[in-house]
C-alpha positions in Angstrom: -15.9 31.5 -21.9 -18.4 33.6 -24.0 -18.1 37.3 -23.3 -21.0 39.7 -24.0 -19.3 43.0 -24.7 -20.2 45.5 -27.5 -16.8 47.1 -27.3 -13.9 45.1 -28.8 -11.4 46.4 -26.2 -13.3 44.7 -23.4 -13.4 41.5 -25.4 -9.6 41.6 -25.7 -8.9 42.7 -22.1 -11.3 40.6 -20.1 -9.8 37.2 -21.1 -6.4 38.4 -19.9 -8.0 39.6 -16.6 -9.7 36.2 -16.2 -6.5 34.3 -17.0 -4.6 36.2 -14.3 -7.4 35.6 -11.9 -7.6 31.9 -12.6 -3.9 31.6 -11.9 -4.3 33.4 -8.6 -7.4 31.4 -7.6 -6.1 28.0 -8.8 -4.8 26.9 -5.4 -8.3 27.5 -4.0 -10.4 26.1 -6.8 -8.5 22.7 -7.0 -10.4 21.9 -3.8 -13.9 21.7 -5.3 -16.7 23.1 -3.1 -20.3 21.8 -3.3 -23.4 24.0 -2.9 -24.9 24.0 0.6 -27.6 21.3 1.0 -29.7 23.5 3.3 -28.6 27.1 3.0 -29.8 29.4 5.8 -29.1 32.7 4.0 -29.3 33.2 0.2 -28.4 36.3 -1.8 -29.7 37.0 -5.3 -28.1 40.0 -7.1 -30.0 41.8 -9.8 -28.5 45.3 -10.2 -30.0 46.2 -13.6 -33.4 47.4 -14.5 -37.1 47.0 -13.5 -38.0 44.5 -16.2 -34.9 42.4 -15.5 -35.9 42.2 -11.8 -39.5 41.2 -12.7 -38.1 38.4 -14.9 -36.0 37.3 -12.0 -39.0 36.8 -9.7 -39.3 33.1 -10.6 -35.8 32.6 -9.0 -37.1 34.0 -5.7 -40.3 31.9 -5.9 -38.5 28.6 -6.6 -35.8 29.3 -4.0 -38.5 29.9 -1.3 -40.4 26.8 -2.3 -37.2 24.7 -2.0 -35.8 26.4 1.1 -38.8 27.8 3.0 -36.9 28.4 6.2 -34.0 30.2 4.5 -33.7 34.0 4.6 -33.6 35.2 1.0 -32.1 38.7 0.3 -32.4 40.6 -2.9 -29.6 43.1 -3.8 -31.3 45.3 -6.5 -31.1 48.6 -8.2 -33.0 51.3 -6.2 -35.5 51.5 -9.0 -36.7 48.0 -8.2 -36.8 48.5 -4.4 -40.5 48.9 -4.0 -41.4 45.9 -6.1 -38.8 43.8 -4.1 -40.2 44.9 -0.8 -43.7 43.7 -1.8 -42.5 40.3 -2.9 -43.4 37.7 -0.2 -40.6 35.4 -1.3 -37.9 38.1 -0.4 -37.1 38.5 3.2 -34.5 41.4 3.0 -33.8 44.0 0.4 -30.5 45.8 -0.2 -30.1 48.5 -2.9 -27.2 49.6 -5.0 -27.4 51.4 -8.3 -24.1 51.0 -10.3 -23.1 54.0 -12.4 -22.6 51.8 -15.5 -26.3 50.8 -15.5 -27.7 54.2 -14.7 -30.3 55.6 -17.2 -31.3 58.8 -15.5 -28.1 59.9 -14.0 -29.1 58.6 -10.6 -26.5 56.1 -9.4 -24.7 55.1 -6.3 -21.2 56.5 -5.8 -18.3 54.1 -6.4 -17.4 54.4 -2.7 -20.8 53.1 -1.9 -19.6 49.7 -3.1 -17.6 49.2 0.1 -20.7 49.8 2.1 -22.6 47.2 0.1 -19.8 44.7 0.5 -19.8 45.3 4.3 -23.6 44.8 4.4 -23.3 41.5 2.5 -20.5 40.3 4.7 -22.6 41.0 7.8 -25.4 38.8 6.6 -23.1 35.7 6.2 -24.6 34.2 3.1 -24.2 30.5 2.3 -25.3 30.8 -1.3 -25.2 33.7 -3.8 -26.7 33.8 -7.3 -26.0 36.3 -10.1 -28.4 35.7 -13.0 -27.1 38.7 -15.0 -23.5 37.6 -15.3 -22.1 40.9 -13.9 -18.5 41.4 -12.8 -19.4 43.9 -10.1 -22.1 41.5 -8.7 -19.5 38.7 -8.5 -17.0 41.0 -6.8 -19.5 42.1 -4.2 -20.4 38.5 -3.4 -16.7 37.3 -3.3 -15.5 40.1 -1.2 -18.7 39.9 0.9 -17.7 36.4 2.0 -20.5 34.5 0.2 -19.6 30.9 0.7 -20.8 29.5 -2.6 -21.5 31.6 -5.7 -23.3 30.6 -8.9 -23.4 32.7 -12.1 -22.4 33.2 -15.7 -19.3 35.4 -15.7 -20.1 36.7 -19.2 -18.6 40.1 -18.3 -15.6 38.6 -16.5 -14.8 37.3 -13.1 -15.8 33.7 -13.8 -12.8 32.5 -11.9 -14.4 33.8 -8.7 -17.5 31.6 -9.2 -18.0 28.2 -7.7 -20.6 27.2 -10.3 -20.2 28.6 -13.8 -23.2 28.0 -16.0 -23.3 28.2 -19.8 -25.1 31.3 -21.0 -27.5 30.9 -23.9 -28.7 34.2 -25.2 -31.2 32.6 -27.6 -33.3 31.7 -24.6 -35.8 33.9 -22.8 -34.4 35.9 -20.0 -36.5 34.0 -17.4 -35.2 30.7 -18.7 -31.7 32.0 -18.4 -32.4 33.1 -14.8 -33.8 29.8 -13.6 -31.1 27.8 -15.4 -28.8 28.8 -12.6 -31.2 27.0 -10.1 -31.3 23.9 -12.3 -27.4 23.9 -12.4 -27.6 23.8 -8.6 -30.1 20.9 -8.6 -32.8 23.2 -7.2 -36.2 22.2 -8.6 -37.9 24.7 -10.9 -41.7 24.1 -10.7 -42.9 27.5 -11.7 -41.4 29.9 -14.3 -44.1 32.5 -14.3 -43.2 36.1 -13.2 -44.9 37.8 -10.3 -45.6 41.4 -9.4 -47.2 42.3 -6.0 -49.1 45.2 -4.6 -50.6 45.8 -1.1 -54.0 46.8 0.2 -52.4 50.2 1.0 -51.3 50.5 -2.6 -54.9 49.9 -3.8 -56.3 52.4 -1.3 -53.8 55.1 -2.4 -54.6 54.6 -6.1 -58.3 54.7 -5.5 -58.1 57.8 -3.3 -56.0 59.5 -6.1 -58.5 58.6 -8.8 -61.5 59.7 -6.8 -59.9 63.1 -6.5 -59.6 63.2 -10.2 -63.2 62.1 -10.6 -62.6 59.1 -12.8 -64.2 56.6 -10.3 -67.8 55.9 -9.6 -69.1 56.7 -6.1 -69.3 54.6 -4.1 -66.6 52.1 -5.3 -67.7 48.7 -6.5 -68.0 46.1 -3.8 -68.8 42.9 -5.7 -66.2 40.6 -4.1 -63.8 40.8 -7.0 -60.1 41.6 -6.6 -60.6 44.7 -8.7 -62.4 47.3 -6.6 -62.0 50.1 -9.1 -65.1 51.1 -10.9 -64.1 53.4 -13.8 -66.6 55.8 -15.2 -65.3 54.8 -18.6 -63.2 52.0 -20.1 -59.6 52.6 -19.3 -56.1 52.1 -20.7 -52.7 52.9 -19.1 -50.3 54.5 -21.5 -46.5 54.7 -20.9 -44.8 56.7 -23.7 -41.3 56.7 -22.2 -38.3 54.5 -22.5 -34.9 54.2 -20.9 -33.0 54.7 -24.2 -33.5 57.0 -27.1 -33.3 54.0 -29.5 -36.6 52.7 -28.0 -38.6 55.9 -28.3 -41.6 56.5 -30.4 -42.5 60.2 -31.1 -44.6 62.1 -28.7 -46.7 63.3 -31.6 -47.6 59.7 -32.5 -48.5 59.0 -28.9 -50.8 62.1 -28.8 -52.6 60.9 -32.0 -52.9 57.5 -30.4 -54.3 59.0 -27.2 -56.9 61.0 -29.2 -58.0 57.8 -31.0 -58.4 56.0 -27.6 -60.4 58.9 -26.3 -62.6 58.8 -29.4 -63.1 55.1 -28.6 -64.6 56.1 -25.2 -61.6 55.3 -23.0 -60.0 57.1 -20.1 -56.3 57.3 -20.7 -54.0 57.2 -17.7 -50.6 58.6 -18.5 -47.8 57.1 -16.3 -44.2 57.7 -16.0 -41.6 59.2 -13.6 -41.5 62.8 -12.4 -38.6 63.4 -14.8 -40.5 62.1 -17.9 -41.3 65.3 -19.9 -43.6 66.2 -22.7 -47.0 67.8 -22.9 -50.0 65.4 -23.5 -53.7 66.3 -23.8 -56.8 64.3 -23.0 -55.1 62.2 -20.4 -55.2 61.7 -16.6 -51.6 62.5 -15.9 -50.2 60.4 -13.1 -46.5 61.0 -13.8 -44.5 60.9 -10.6 -47.7 60.4 -8.5 -47.7 56.6 -8.0 -45.1 54.0 -7.0 -44.4 50.9 -9.1 -46.6 48.7 -6.9 -49.4 51.3 -7.2 -48.8 51.3 -10.9 -49.2 47.5 -10.9 -52.6 47.8 -9.3 -53.6 50.6 -11.7 -52.7 48.5 -14.7 -54.4 45.4 -13.4 -57.6 47.4 -12.6 -57.7 49.4 -15.9 -57.4 46.2 -17.8 -55.3 47.3 -20.7 -51.9 48.8 -21.4 -50.0 50.4 -24.3 -46.3 51.4 -24.0 -42.7 51.1 -25.1 -40.3 48.3 -24.2 -39.7 49.4 -20.6 -40.4 48.5 -17.0 -44.2 49.2 -17.0 -44.5 47.0 -20.1 -42.9 44.2 -18.1 -45.3 44.8 -15.2 -48.3 44.6 -17.5 -47.1 41.4 -19.2 -46.3 39.8 -15.8 -49.9 40.6 -14.7 -51.2 39.1 -17.9 -53.0 42.3 -18.7 -53.9 42.8 -22.4 -51.0 44.9 -23.7 -49.6 46.4 -26.9 -45.8 47.0 -26.7 -44.2 49.2 -29.3 -40.7 47.9 -29.9 -37.6 49.2 -31.6 -34.9 47.1 -33.2 -32.7 47.4 -30.1 -33.3 43.8 -29.0 -35.6 40.9 -29.5 -38.5 41.8 -27.2 -39.9 38.3 -27.2 -36.8 37.3 -25.2 -37.0 40.1 -22.7 -40.7 40.7 -21.9 -42.6 38.1 -19.8 -44.4 35.6 -21.9 -48.1 36.2 -22.1 -50.8 35.4 -24.6 -52.3 38.8 -23.9 -49.2 40.7 -25.1 -49.0 41.9 -28.7 -45.8 43.4 -30.1 -45.6 46.0 -32.8 -42.2 46.0 -34.3 -40.5 46.2 -37.7 -38.0 43.7 -39.2 -35.3 46.0 -40.2 -31.9 44.7 -41.4 -30.0 46.2 -38.4 -32.1 44.4 -35.8 -31.1 43.7 -33.1 -28.5 46.5 -32.8 -28.2 46.7 -28.9 -27.7 50.4 -29.2 -29.0 53.1 -26.8 -29.2 55.6 -29.6 -29.8 55.0 -33.3 -26.8 55.9 -35.5 -28.8 56.2 -38.7 -30.2 59.4 -40.1 -33.7 57.9 -40.0 -34.8 55.8 -37.0 -36.5 53.4 -39.3 -37.6 50.7 -36.9 -39.7 53.2 -34.9 -40.5 55.9 -37.4 -42.1 53.4 -39.7 -44.6 52.3 -37.0 -47.9 54.0 -37.6 -50.6 55.1 -35.1 -53.1 53.1 -37.1 -51.1 49.9 -36.7 -50.9 50.3 -32.9 -54.6 51.2 -32.5 -55.6 48.2 -34.7 -53.5 45.9 -32.6 -55.0 47.3 -29.4 -58.5 46.7 -30.7 -57.6 43.0 -31.2 -57.0 42.5 -27.5 -59.1 45.2 -25.6 
């Protein structure tokens, strides 16, 4: 078993945990179970972040195509709840935000785990899928009475899985996700990610922008899916990230915003209510729109610039021309949805990929060496 831990103590302890578990579970596992031919209730667990959920959307799509009459439930981080609720391939949504995956300090209490297990048990799932390879996800499904569980077990608990798949971290995250379906002999006909928004989301965004006087009156009515009629060309900018190691300076973003304004573009600044920093020459929408509403805004504006984060994944999934400013934390080409309209700005530093949340070096070379001119030039290539 390949374990993906940064801390050596976990790499030493988890094999011992799995060995003990394998001994305990051996009497059960010698009687091999087979995946249900026609499951009535399916659970997919994705407890990490927004981008990870978006890259899991092909799993839901292919499951619904193969089992159209099955009830498909998504157990997701609360940050992904609104996107999950809009997805027509998902019938039920349960939320749980583990403390070990929290970025903003907002997480579910440990005792909330018992509630989630109780909710899972009540829904009587025939099939459970864990694309992340997460120990807590596996425990939830096993204690929740899921009859057949498929996953990776790369953080332990593989002995509790009925179907253990080989994890290949050289593949794109979406390929890793759908590989679990292929291991279960479930056809994968479409690997493209999906993001959805409703008519109500569109109406709310347009109402907000008319109040800010950035839309023409009356709105365009030409039969297109995009009913926004901007008074100027527009770009959505998201200068925030979930980890310090992925951040580009606010000063650089302000210079970039000024260049965009000089180029005759409205700049929509998006982020959460907690994302701080003063920015000028922008239409500040921080904390004012939901993720589905952001999806509509990005699609309608027609271009995006941001860091390696959830909104960048939304823009890429929508195939919107985007420039994503990337640190050396990971290999973004393996984590952002594939799109010919996405351009990455990143530096090949010797410590890449480091997997760190905060750079340990005196100079944050991978981000500090990216210039405003580089980003703007890349943007002009696509927008």
